[in-house]
N, C-alpha and C positions, 0 to 999 in steps of 0.2 A: 717182395718182387725179386725173382731170380733172373739175373742178367748173365746169360751163359750161351755160347754158340755151339758147344760140343754136346752132341746127342746123348752120349753115355753119361757125361757129367750131369746133364739135365735130369736124367732118369734117377741117378743115385741121390742127388740133392732133393729132388721133389719127393721121392719115396721116404727119405729120412725125415723130412719136415712134416709130411702128411701123417706119417706114423706117430709123430710126436704131437699131433693135434693142430698143426699150423695149416693155414690156407696159403697156397702159392700161385702167383701169376708168373708167367714166363715171358721174357723178352730175349730175343736171340742176338741182339747187339745193342750198343749204347743209344743209337738213334731211336729204336723202338722203345727202349727204356724211358727215354725222355718223353716221348709221346704219351706213354702210360702214366708217367709221373705227373705230367701237367694236368691230367684228367682225374687222377685218383690219389688217395693218401695211403701210404704204406707205413707200417711199423718199422720195417727193416728192408734194406736193399742189399742183396748179396751180389757183388759186382766182380765179374771176371775182368781181367785187365786187357788181354790181347784178344780182340774180336775184329771182324770185318766191319766196314762202314764207319763205325765210331767206337774207339776203345774206351775202357773203363775210366781211365784218367780224365779224358776229355768229357765224358758223360758226367762224372762226379763234379768237375769244375762247373759245368753248366747247371747242374742241380743246385749246387751251393749258391751260384749267382742268382738263380731264380728265387730261391728261398729268401735271400737277402733283399732283393728288389721287391718282393711281395710280403715282407714282414712275416714270413712263415717260419715256424720252429724247425730246426734242422732234423731231418730224417736220419736215423742211424744207417750208415753205409759200411759194410764190411767187404774188404777185398777178399776174393777167393781165387787164388791164382797159382799157376805153376812157377811164376817168378818169385823165388824164395830168398834171394840175397837181401842183405840188410839195406842196401841202397834201393832195392825195389820196394821194400816195406816203407822206407822213408818217403819215397816218391808218392806212394799211396796216401800216407798220412798227411803229407804236405798238400795234396790235392783236396783234402777235406774228409777223407775216410776216417771212421772211428776205430776200426780194428782190421786185422789182417790174418788170414788163414791160408797156409801154403798147401797146395795140392801135391801129392795125394794126401788125403786126410781120412781119419776114421769117423764114422757117423757121430760117435759120442764126443769127438773133439769139436765138431760143428755145433752140436747142441749145447755143449759147455760154454762156448764163446757167446752163443746167443743168450744164454742165461746170464752171463756176465754183463751183457749190455743193459740189463734191467728194463726190458720192454714192457 
């Protein structure tokens, strides 16, 4: 599941992942991501941080709370964000994300991090 509000970033990530053989669903903000997450299971959620309606931190906390309440195994969540300071990374990890990728990134960097998550 790609959670991203920027059209250009959506196209780049979707093209990269589909070329590597992955199926991708798109949510344009955290609220839509939660609606999709409650109905479907995903191997990985790529989560932007700054989005309208609901940001990635709030969405991640809601996902983790839902998983805990429903005895569901944690879904891997990777922050994909322009916020690249160490405190931003800490905030993402503290919210329950598994990894962090700063924008802009090269397609091979994204694919390498996904491989590292052992999905």
